[in-house]
ZADO-1210 file (C-alpha; in nm, 4 decimals, padded with zeros to 6 digits):
<atoms>
<atom x="-12.5082" y="-04.0546" z="-04.6440" code="MET" pos="1"/>
<atom x="-12.6909" y="-04.3426" z="-04.5601" code="LYS" pos="2"/>
<atom x="-12.6825" y="-04.4927" z="-04.8819" code="VAL" pos="3"/>
<atom x="-12.2841" y="-04.4123" z="-04.9323" code="GLU" pos="4"/>
<atom x="-12.2273" y="-04.6074" z="-04.6127" code="ALA" pos="5"/>
<atom x="-12.4166" y="-04.9013" z="-04.7166" code="ASP" pos="6"/>
<atom x="-12.1972" y="-04.9147" z="-05.0357" code="VAL" pos="7"/>
<atom x="-11.8904" y="-04.8772" z="-04.8871" code="LEU" pos="8"/>
<atom x="-11.9711" y="-05.1408" z="-04.6340" code="GLU" pos="9"/>
<atom x="-12.0833" y="-05.3602" z="-04.9368" code="VAL" pos="10"/>
<atom x="-11.7424" y="-05.2876" z="-05.1120" code="ALA" pos="11"/>
<atom x="-11.5489" y="-05.3683" z="-04.7958" code="ARG" pos="12"/>
<atom x="-11.7112" y="-05.7060" z="-04.7492" code="ALA" pos="13"/>
<atom x="-11.6497" y="-05.7652" z="-05.1305" code="ALA" pos="14"/>
<atom x="-11.2672" y="-05.7063" z="-05.0859" code="SER" pos="15"/>
<atom x="-11.2295" y="-05.9292" z="-04.7933" code="VAL" pos="16"/>
<atom x="-11.2229" y="-06.2607" z="-05.0009" code="PRO" pos="17"/>
<atom x="-10.9814" y="-06.1107" z="-05.2349" code="ALA" pos="18"/>
<atom x="-10.7354" y="-06.0085" z="-04.9638" code="THR" pos="19"/>
<atom x="-10.7787" y="-06.3419" z="-04.8031" code="ALA" pos="20"/>
<atom x="-10.7191" y="-06.5255" z="-05.1366" code="GLY" pos="21"/>
<atom x="-10.4015" y="-06.3290" z="-05.1875" code="ARG" pos="22"/>
<atom x="-10.2860" y="-06.4029" z="-04.8522" code="GLY" pos="23"/>
<atom x="-10.3489" y="-06.7693" z="-04.9139" code="ARG" pos="24"/>
<atom x="-10.1506" y="-06.7595" z="-05.2119" code="SER" pos="25"/>
<atom x="-09.8462" y="-06.6103" z="-05.0409" code="LEU" pos="26"/>
<atom x="-09.8764" y="-06.8458" z="-04.7789" code="ARG" pos="27"/>
<atom x="-09.8826" y="-07.1352" z="-05.0215" code="VAL" pos="28"/>
<atom x="-09.5753" y="-06.9579" z="-05.2217" code="LEU" pos="29"/>
<atom x="-09.3937" y="-06.9422" z="-04.9123" code="LEU" pos="30"/>
<atom x="-09.4297" y="-07.2959" z="-04.8045" code="HIS" pos="31"/>
<atom x="-09.3504" y="-07.4218" z="-05.1189" code="ASN" pos="32"/>
<atom x="-09.0049" y="-07.2053" z="-05.1257" code="ALA" pos="33"/>
<atom x="-08.9354" y="-07.3386" z="-04.7684" code="VAL" pos="34"/>
<atom x="-09.0084" y="-07.7147" z="-04.8912" code="ALA" pos="35"/>
<atom x="-08.7669" y="-07.6520" z="-05.1863" code="ALA" pos="36"/>
<atom x="-08.4883" y="-07.5013" z="-04.9754" code="LEU" pos="37"/>
<atom x="-08.5301" y="-07.8236" z="-04.7225" code="ALA" pos="38"/>
<atom x="-08.4805" y="-08.0515" z="-04.9964" code="VAL" pos="39"/>
<atom x="-08.1741" y="-07.8538" z="-05.1233" code="LEU" pos="40"/>
<atom x="-08.0389" y="-07.8601" z="-04.7803" code="ALA" pos="41"/>
<atom x="-08.1303" y="-08.2643" z="-04.7267" code="ALA" pos="42"/>
<atom x="-07.9661" y="-08.3128" z="-05.0639" code="TRP" pos="43"/>
<atom x="-07.6177" y="-08.1163" z="-04.9475" code="GLN" pos="44"/>
<atom x="-07.6091" y="-08.2738" z="-04.6501" code="VAL" pos="45"/>
<atom x="-07.6400" y="-08.6322" z="-04.8308" code="ALA" pos="46"/>
<atom x="-07.3264" y="-08.5537" z="-05.0299" code="THR" pos="47"/>
<atom x="-07.1478" y="-08.4697" z="-04.7369" code="TRP" pos="48"/>
<atom x="-07.2307" y="-08.8118" z="-04.5676" code="VAL" pos="49"/>
<atom x="-07.1817" y="-09.0120" z="-04.8710" code="VAL" pos="50"/>
<atom x="-06.8695" y="-08.8291" z="-05.0235" code="ARG" pos="51"/>
<atom x="-06.8976" y="-09.0082" z="-05.3831" code="SER" pos="52"/>
<atom x="-06.7992" y="-08.8751" z="-05.7241" code="VAL" pos="53"/>
<atom x="-07.1118" y="-09.0143" z="-05.8215" code="PHE" pos="54"/>
<atom x="-07.3420" y="-08.8187" z="-05.6025" code="PHE" pos="55"/>
<atom x="-07.3158" y="-08.4631" z="-05.7221" code="PRO" pos="56"/>
<atom x="-07.4019" y="-08.1672" z="-05.4791" code="SER" pos="57"/>
<atom x="-07.6603" y="-07.9108" z="-05.5597" code="PRO" pos="58"/>
<atom x="-07.3629" y="-07.6626" z="-05.6482" code="TRP" pos="59"/>
<atom x="-07.2232" y="-07.9116" z="-05.9074" code="GLN" pos="60"/>
<atom x="-07.5332" y="-07.9682" z="-06.0727" code="VAL" pos="61"/>
<atom x="-07.6183" y="-07.5936" z="-06.0798" code="ALA" pos="62"/>
<atom x="-07.2881" y="-07.5404" z="-06.2379" code="ARG" pos="63"/>
<atom x="-07.3436" y="-07.8042" z="-06.4746" code="ALA" pos="64"/>
<atom x="-07.6787" y="-07.6135" z="-06.5690" code="LEU" pos="65"/>
<atom x="-07.4982" y="-07.3070" z="-06.6132" code="VAL" pos="66"/>
<atom x="-07.2298" y="-07.4462" z="-06.8380" code="ASP" pos="67"/>
<atom x="-07.4686" y="-07.6352" z="-07.0605" code="LEU" pos="68"/>
<atom x="-07.6789" y="-07.3467" z="-07.0961" code="GLY" pos="69"/>
<atom x="-07.3965" y="-07.1330" z="-07.2206" code="LEU" pos="70"/>
<atom x="-07.1657" y="-07.3954" z="-07.4043" code="ASN" pos="71"/>
<atom x="-07.4086" y="-07.6503" z="-07.4971" code="GLY" pos="72"/>
<atom x="-07.3388" y="-08.0107" z="-07.4646" code="ASP" pos="73"/>
<atom x="-07.0559" y="-08.2566" z="-07.6184" code="VAL" pos="74"/>
<atom x="-07.2413" y="-08.2969" z="-07.9429" code="ALA" pos="75"/>
<atom x="-07.2687" y="-07.8949" z="-07.9697" code="GLY" pos="76"/>
<atom x="-07.6554" y="-07.8888" z="-07.8915" code="HIS" pos="77"/>
<atom x="-07.7448" y="-07.6008" z="-07.6809" code="THR" pos="78"/>
<atom x="-07.9778" y="-07.6704" z="-07.3683" code="LEU" pos="79"/>
<atom x="-08.2613" y="-07.4957" z="-07.5133" code="LEU" pos="80"/>
<atom x="-08.2164" y="-07.7329" z="-07.8630" code="THR" pos="81"/>
<atom x="-08.2833" y="-08.0244" z="-07.6384" code="HIS" pos="82"/>
<atom x="-08.5804" y="-07.9051" z="-07.4359" code="MET" pos="83"/>
<atom x="-08.7271" y="-07.7438" z="-07.7675" code="TRP" pos="84"/>
<atom x="-08.7274" y="-08.1151" z="-07.9290" code="TRP" pos="85"/>
<atom x="-08.8475" y="-08.2857" z="-07.6298" code="SER" pos="86"/>
<atom x="-09.1384" y="-08.0606" z="-07.5734" code="MET" pos="87"/>
<atom x="-09.2383" y="-08.0849" z="-07.9549" code="ALA" pos="88"/>
<atom x="-09.2180" y="-08.4322" z="-07.9432" code="ARG" pos="89"/>
<atom x="-09.4286" y="-08.4725" z="-07.6413" code="LEU" pos="90"/>
<atom x="-09.6722" y="-08.1977" z="-07.7709" code="ALA" pos="91"/>
<atom x="-09.7228" y="-08.3972" z="-08.0797" code="ALA" pos="92"/>
<atom x="-09.7959" y="-08.7344" z="-07.9022" code="GLY" pos="93"/>
<atom x="-09.9923" y="-08.5834" z="-07.6194" code="PHE" pos="94"/>
<atom x="-10.1923" y="-08.4102" z="-07.8898" code="LEU" pos="95"/>
<atom x="-10.2652" y="-08.7302" z="-08.0755" code="MET" pos="96"/>
<atom x="-10.3465" y="-08.9157" z="-07.7316" code="GLY" pos="97"/>
<atom x="-10.6094" y="-08.6165" z="-07.7161" code="VAL" pos="98"/>
<atom x="-10.7921" y="-08.6436" z="-08.0408" code="LEU" pos="99"/>
<atom x="-10.7963" y="-09.0113" z="-08.0403" code="LEU" pos="100"/>
<atom x="-10.8623" y="-09.0683" z="-07.6742" code="GLY" pos="101"/>
<atom x="-11.1551" y="-08.8173" z="-07.6006" code="VAL" pos="102"/>
<atom x="-11.3758" y="-08.9266" z="-07.9250" code="PRO" pos="103"/>
<atom x="-11.3358" y="-09.2853" z="-07.8902" code="LEU" pos="104"/>
<atom x="-11.4022" y="-09.2629" z="-07.4928" code="GLY" pos="105"/>
<atom x="-11.7138" y="-09.0624" z="-07.5832" code="LEU" pos="106"/>
<atom x="-11.8374" y="-09.3122" z="-07.8555" code="LEU" pos="107"/>
<atom x="-11.7627" y="-09.6396" z="-07.6547" code="MET" pos="108"/>
<atom x="-11.9151" y="-09.4590" z="-07.3324" code="GLY" pos="109"/>
<atom x="-12.2140" y="-09.3767" z="-07.5165" code="LEU" pos="110"/>
<atom x="-12.2594" y="-09.6911" z="-07.6803" code="TYR" pos="111"/>
<atom x="-12.1923" y="-09.9531" z="-07.4226" code="LYS" pos="112"/>
<atom x="-12.2398" y="-10.2767" z="-07.6611" code="PRO" pos="113"/>
<atom x="-11.9677" y="-10.1584" z="-07.8724" code="LEU" pos="114"/>
<atom x="-11.7112" y="-10.1305" z="-07.5580" code="TYR" pos="115"/>
<atom x="-11.8537" y="-10.4555" z="-07.4313" code="ALA" pos="116"/>
<atom x="-11.7766" y="-10.6204" z="-07.7833" code="GLY" pos="117"/>
<atom x="-11.4360" y="-10.4839" z="-07.8290" code="THR" pos="118"/>
<atom x="-11.2784" y="-10.4485" z="-07.4564" code="ARG" pos="119"/>
<atom x="-11.1162" y="-10.8005" z="-07.5127" code="ALA" pos="120"/>
<atom x="-10.9018" y="-10.6901" z="-07.7980" code="ALA" pos="121"/>
<atom x="-10.8581" y="-10.3286" z="-07.6476" code="LEU" pos="122"/>
<atom x="-10.7870" y="-10.3584" z="-07.2709" code="GLU" pos="123"/>
<atom x="-10.4857" y="-10.5776" z="-07.3062" code="PRO" pos="124"/>
<atom x="-10.3062" y="-10.3100" z="-07.4940" code="PHE" pos="125"/>
<atom x="-10.3632" y="-10.0643" z="-07.1746" code="ARG" pos="126"/>
<atom x="-10.1577" y="-10.2944" z="-06.9774" code="PHE" pos="127"/>
<atom x="-09.8660" y="-10.3080" z="-07.1876" code="ILE" pos="128"/>
<atom x="-09.5986" y="-10.0094" z="-07.0865" code="PRO" pos="129"/>
<atom x="-09.4770" y="-09.8010" z="-07.3787" code="PRO" pos="130"/>
<atom x="-09.1159" y="-09.9144" z="-07.3187" code="ILE" pos="131"/>
<atom x="-09.2147" y="-10.2575" z="-07.4044" code="ALA" pos="132"/>
<atom x="-09.2831" y="-10.1264" z="-07.7481" code="TRP" pos="133"/>
<atom x="-08.9231" y="-09.9892" z="-07.8082" code="ILE" pos="134"/>
<atom x="-08.7918" y="-10.2857" z="-08.0014" code="PRO" pos="135"/>
<atom x="-09.0977" y="-10.3264" z="-08.2381" code="LEU" pos="136"/>
<atom x="-09.0715" y="-09.9379" z="-08.3040" code="THR" pos="137"/>
<atom x="-08.6890" y="-09.9650" z="-08.3558" code="ILE" pos="138"/>
<atom x="-08.7932" y="-10.1845" z="-08.6381" code="VAL" pos="139"/>
<atom x="-09.0894" y="-10.0427" z="-08.7967" code="LEU" pos="140"/>
<atom x="-09.0670" y="-09.6801" z="-08.7175" code="LEU" pos="141"/>
<atom x="-08.7946" y="-09.4258" z="-08.7584" code="SER" pos="142"/>
<atom x="-08.7356" y="-09.0419" z="-08.6703" code="GLY" pos="143"/>
<atom x="-09.0081" y="-08.8225" z="-08.5276" code="PHE" pos="144"/>
<atom x="-09.2867" y="-09.0617" z="-08.5579" code="SER" pos="145"/>
<atom x="-09.1050" y="-09.3017" z="-08.3380" code="ARG" pos="146"/>
<atom x="-09.1183" y="-09.0568" z="-08.0875" code="TYR" pos="147"/>
<atom x="-09.4671" y="-08.9448" z="-08.1213" code="VAL" pos="148"/>
<atom x="-09.5996" y="-09.3213" z="-08.0985" code="PHE" pos="149"/>
<atom x="-09.4367" y="-09.4152" z="-07.7841" code="LEU" pos="150"/>
<atom x="-09.5416" y="-09.0917" z="-07.6272" code="ILE" pos="151"/>
<atom x="-09.8910" y="-09.1472" z="-07.7633" code="TRP" pos="152"/>
<atom x="-09.8954" y="-09.4745" z="-07.5787" code="LEU" pos="153"/>
<atom x="-09.8352" y="-09.3228" z="-07.2743" code="GLY" pos="154"/>
<atom x="-10.1085" y="-09.0535" z="-07.3106" code="ALA" pos="155"/>
<atom x="-10.3886" y="-09.2324" z="-07.4899" code="PHE" pos="156"/>
<atom x="-10.5152" y="-09.4943" z="-07.2269" code="PHE" pos="157"/>
<atom x="-10.5820" y="-09.2513" z="-06.9194" code="PRO" pos="158"/>
<atom x="-10.7476" y="-08.9913" z="-07.1415" code="ILE" pos="159"/>
<atom x="-10.9689" y="-09.2638" z="-07.3086" code="PHE" pos="160"/>
<atom x="-11.0544" y="-09.4408" z="-06.9605" code="VAL" pos="161"/>
<atom x="-11.1337" y="-09.0758" z="-06.8111" code="ALA" pos="162"/>
<atom x="-11.3647" y="-09.0046" z="-07.0837" code="THR" pos="163"/>
<atom x="-11.5102" y="-09.3680" z="-07.1086" code="LEU" pos="164"/>
<atom x="-11.6104" y="-09.3690" z="-06.7344" code="VAL" pos="165"/>
<atom x="-11.7228" y="-09.0212" z="-06.7141" code="GLY" pos="166"/>
<atom x="-12.0055" y="-09.0606" z="-06.9587" code="VAL" pos="167"/>
<atom x="-12.2033" y="-09.2880" z="-06.7546" code="PRO" pos="168"/>
<atom x="-12.1831" y="-09.0231" z="-06.4544" code="ARG" pos="169"/>
<atom x="-12.3846" y="-08.7710" z="-06.6483" code="VAL" pos="170"/>
<atom x="-12.6895" y="-08.6673" z="-06.4599" code="GLU" pos="171"/>
<atom x="-12.9948" y="-08.8247" z="-06.6540" code="PRO" pos="172"/>
<atom x="-13.2027" y="-08.5419" z="-06.5358" code="ILE" pos="173"/>
<atom x="-13.0219" y="-08.3000" z="-06.7411" code="HIS" pos="174"/>
<atom x="-13.0325" y="-08.4843" z="-07.0611" code="LYS" pos="175"/>
<atom x="-13.4020" y="-08.5671" z="-06.9824" code="ASN" pos="176"/>
<atom x="-13.4881" y="-08.1912" z="-06.9857" code="VAL" pos="177"/>
<atom x="-13.3149" y="-08.1410" z="-07.3158" code="ALA" pos="178"/>
<atom x="-13.5357" y="-08.4079" z="-07.4573" code="LYS" pos="179"/>
<atom x="-13.8291" y="-08.2581" z="-07.3245" code="VAL" pos="180"/>
<atom x="-13.7593" y="-07.9127" z="-07.4844" code="HIS" pos="181"/>
<atom x="-13.7048" y="-08.0699" z="-07.8240" code="GLY" pos="182"/>
<atom x="-13.3084" y="-08.1298" z="-07.8370" code="ALA" pos="183"/>
<atom x="-13.1567" y="-08.3779" z="-08.0525" code="GLY" pos="184"/>
<atom x="-12.8770" y="-08.6072" z="-07.9967" code="ARG" pos="185"/>
<atom x="-12.6145" y="-08.3670" z="-08.1150" code="TRP" pos="186"/>
<atom x="-12.7526" y="-08.0828" z="-07.9158" code="TYR" pos="187"/>
<atom x="-12.7377" y="-08.3034" z="-07.6087" code="ILE" pos="188"/>
<atom x="-12.3950" y="-08.4353" z="-07.6820" code="LEU" pos="189"/>
<atom x="-12.2410" y="-08.0950" z="-07.7219" code="ARG" pos="190"/>
<atom x="-12.4289" y="-07.9052" z="-07.4597" code="LYS" pos="191"/>
<atom x="-12.5003" y="-08.1627" z="-07.1906" code="VAL" pos="192"/>
<atom x="-12.2570" y="-08.4734" z="-07.2036" code="VAL" pos="193"/>
<atom x="-11.9353" y="-08.2907" z="-07.3222" code="ILE" pos="194"/>
<atom x="-11.9600" y="-08.0190" z="-07.0440" code="PRO" pos="195"/>
<atom x="-12.0510" y="-08.2578" z="-06.7824" code="SER" pos="196"/>
<atom x="-11.7392" y="-08.5064" z="-06.8529" code="ILE" pos="197"/>
<atom x="-11.5154" y="-08.2265" z="-06.9171" code="LEU" pos="198"/>
<atom x="-11.3762" y="-08.2637" z="-06.5592" code="PRO" pos="199"/>
<atom x="-11.3008" y="-08.6049" z="-06.5937" code="ASP" pos="200"/>
<atom x="-11.1087" y="-08.5514" z="-06.9360" code="ILE" pos="201"/>
<atom x="-10.8892" y="-08.2718" z="-06.7906" code="LEU" pos="202"/>
<atom x="-10.8316" y="-08.5223" z="-06.4966" code="GLY" pos="203"/>
<atom x="-10.7206" y="-08.7868" z="-06.7520" code="GLY" pos="204"/>
<atom x="-10.5121" y="-08.5356" z="-06.9476" code="MET" pos="205"/>
<atom x="-10.3278" y="-08.4515" z="-06.6458" code="ARG" pos="206"/>
<atom x="-10.2597" y="-08.8139" z="-06.5658" code="VAL" pos="207"/>
<atom x="-10.1629" y="-08.8729" z="-06.9393" code="GLY" pos="208"/>
<atom x="-09.9260" y="-08.5785" z="-06.9505" code="MET" pos="209"/>
<atom x="-09.7511" y="-08.7387" z="-06.6325" code="GLY" pos="210"/>
<atom x="-09.7263" y="-09.0747" z="-06.8306" code="THR" pos="211"/>
<atom x="-09.6150" y="-08.9081" z="-07.1331" code="ALA" pos="212"/>
<atom x="-09.3241" y="-08.7416" z="-06.9591" code="TRP" pos="213"/>
<atom x="-09.2156" y="-09.0657" z="-06.7869" code="MET" pos="214"/>
<atom x="-09.2221" y="-09.1820" z="-07.1525" code="THR" pos="215"/>
<atom x="-08.9719" y="-08.9282" z="-07.3046" code="ILE" pos="216"/>
<atom x="-08.6875" y="-09.0533" z="-07.1652" code="VAL" pos="217"/>
<atom x="-08.7021" y="-09.3926" z="-07.3373" code="ALA" pos="218"/>
<atom x="-08.8416" y="-09.2808" z="-07.6541" code="ALA" pos="219"/>
<atom x="-08.5503" y="-09.0537" z="-07.7000" code="GLU" pos="220"/>
<atom x="-08.3169" y="-09.3289" z="-07.5912" code="MET" pos="221"/>
<atom x="-08.4607" y="-09.5501" z="-07.8761" code="SER" pos="222"/>
<atom x="-08.4926" y="-09.2644" z="-08.1517" code="GLY" pos="223"/>
<atom x="-08.1214" y="-09.2682" z="-08.2811" code="GLY" pos="224"/>
<atom x="-08.1056" y="-08.8747" z="-08.2913" code="GLU" pos="225"/>
<atom x="-07.8783" y="-08.6360" z="-08.0909" code="THR" pos="226"/>
<atom x="-08.1476" y="-08.4017" z="-07.9499" code="THR" pos="227"/>
<atom x="-08.3860" y="-08.4172" z="-07.6739" code="GLY" pos="228"/>
<atom x="-08.3487" y="-08.4177" z="-07.3027" code="LEU" pos="229"/>
<atom x="-08.3449" y="-08.8018" z="-07.2870" code="GLY" pos="230"/>
<atom x="-08.0574" y="-08.8254" z="-07.5478" code="ARG" pos="231"/>
<atom x="-07.8785" y="-08.5766" z="-07.3776" code="MET" pos="232"/>
<atom x="-07.8880" y="-08.7834" z="-07.0527" code="MET" pos="233"/>
<atom x="-07.7690" y="-09.1191" z="-07.2083" code="VAL" pos="234"/>
<atom x="-07.4832" y="-08.9326" z="-07.3852" code="ASN" pos="235"/>
<atom x="-07.3445" y="-08.8277" z="-07.0217" code="TYR" pos="236"/>
<atom x="-07.4267" y="-09.1371" z="-06.9112" code="ALA" pos="237"/>
<atom x="-07.1810" y="-09.2898" z="-07.1620" code="GLU" pos="238"/>
<atom x="-06.9438" y="-09.0363" z="-07.0140" code="LEU" pos="239"/>
<atom x="-07.0193" y="-09.1078" z="-06.6340" code="ILE" pos="240"/>
<atom x="-07.1186" y="-08.7270" z="-06.6088" code="ARG" pos="241"/>
<atom x="-07.3584" y="-08.7533" z="-06.3140" code="ILE" pos="242"/>
<atom x="-07.4083" y="-08.3815" z="-06.2829" code="PRO" pos="243"/>
<atom x="-07.5252" y="-08.3272" z="-06.6523" code="GLU" pos="244"/>
<atom x="-07.7614" y="-08.6412" z="-06.5996" code="ILE" pos="245"/>
<atom x="-07.8993" y="-08.4944" z="-06.3016" code="VAL" pos="246"/>
<atom x="-07.9759" y="-08.1457" z="-06.5138" code="VAL" pos="247"/>
<atom x="-08.1677" y="-08.3624" z="-06.7505" code="GLY" pos="248"/>
<atom x="-08.3791" y="-08.5115" z="-06.4878" code="MET" pos="249"/>
<atom x="-08.4288" y="-08.1899" z="-06.3262" code="ILE" pos="250"/>
<atom x="-08.5358" y="-08.0034" z="-06.6561" code="LEU" pos="251"/>
<atom x="-08.7895" y="-08.3036" z="-06.7331" code="ILE" pos="252"/>
<atom x="-08.9372" y="-08.2728" z="-06.3726" code="GLY" pos="253"/>
<atom x="-08.9768" y="-07.8949" z="-06.4083" code="ALA" pos="254"/>
<atom x="-09.1147" y="-07.8936" z="-06.7533" code="LEU" pos="255"/>
<atom x="-09.3678" y="-08.1691" z="-06.6715" code="GLY" pos="256"/>
<atom x="-09.4425" y="-07.9854" z="-06.3352" code="PHE" pos="257"/>
<atom x="-09.5128" y="-07.6612" z="-06.5393" code="ALA" pos="258"/>
<atom x="-09.7502" y="-07.8201" z="-06.7898" code="MET" pos="259"/>
<atom x="-09.9614" y="-07.9922" z="-06.5091" code="ASN" pos="260"/>
<atom x="-09.9682" y="-07.6553" z="-06.3470" code="GLU" pos="261"/>
<atom x="-10.1134" y="-07.5027" z="-06.6547" code="VAL" pos="262"/>
<atom x="-10.3858" y="-07.7935" z="-06.6949" code="LEU" pos="263"/>
<atom x="-10.4571" y="-07.7399" z="-06.3356" code="LEU" pos="264"/>
<atom x="-10.5141" y="-07.3826" z="-06.3653" code="ARG" pos="265"/>
<atom x="-10.7448" y="-07.4351" z="-06.6621" code="ILE" pos="266"/>
<atom x="-10.9370" y="-07.6658" z="-06.4844" code="GLU" pos="267"/>
<atom x="-10.9788" y="-07.4881" z="-06.1720" code="GLN" pos="268"/>
<atom x="-11.0811" y="-07.1910" z="-06.3700" code="ARG" pos="269"/>
<atom x="-11.3136" y="-07.3849" z="-06.5895" code="LEU" pos="270"/>
<atom x="-11.4836" y="-07.5566" z="-06.3013" code="PHE" pos="271"/>
<atom x="-11.4890" y="-07.2940" z="-06.0103" code="ARG" pos="272"/>
<atom x="-11.8400" y="-07.4229" z="-05.9334" code="TRP" pos="273"/>
<atom x="-11.7298" y="-07.7668" z="-05.8117" code="ARG" pos="274"/>
<atom x="-11.7154" y="-07.8358" z="-05.4310" code="TRP" pos="275"/>
<atom x="-11.4078" y="-07.8775" z="-05.2294" code="GLU" pos="276"/>
<atom x="-11.3934" y="-08.1236" z="-04.9456" code="VAL" pos="277"/>
<atom x="-11.1857" y="-08.0222" z="-04.6633" code="THR" pos="278"/>
<atom x="-11.1153" y="-08.1721" z="-04.3228" code="LEU" pos="279"/>
</atoms>
């Protein structure tokens, strides 16, 4: 009986953190719902105060969203088609940013003379906004490659810099322990360096994702094709139909938020061991 009582006590103690975690998640969800409703209420009040045809109400935007979803836009494209092409272009550009930014950041982080000898040629490109490349891409590129290049420019440098600055922060003792046990360079790179800088890489990916989404509108404005949320917004801007423009803005923000949350959940799941500072 004593053993059974001890087991029950241990099980009860183990269930407390899970219950507390669920309660915390519900509170966070409730707070976010209240914040969203407060924004909608403030938006509606602002429309009553401004009273302008160029400042649509939440109801007008919701009606435009339903109409676009059911009937498509003025060019005959459905809302899902615009979302699909924007996501495909962004995914391609972002993937290129990861595939080039992470290895190059590792290489230059591990071999400091290489970075020191090339930074004067590399770093100035980091400060040129992707939008400034649009005139050149219109001349040199076309179609899908134009979108991918501009989005890649937005995603590459945050990922590259995060990887580059993460390498020197790897604990020397971890590398030395591996060397003492006879580990080679490739083993240390795969088992020590890369796992140690993964938090920095994922942080850079989240920043790069945000920059890539900010670039998508400019990229699709210059693409010359009829699909994509950015293109849809430009088409309706020419018709001065503000609710449809706001629909595009909201969808870009919502999709970007969703993708950021995916990266954040991956980061939280992989790095549960990290301490969180609270005040």
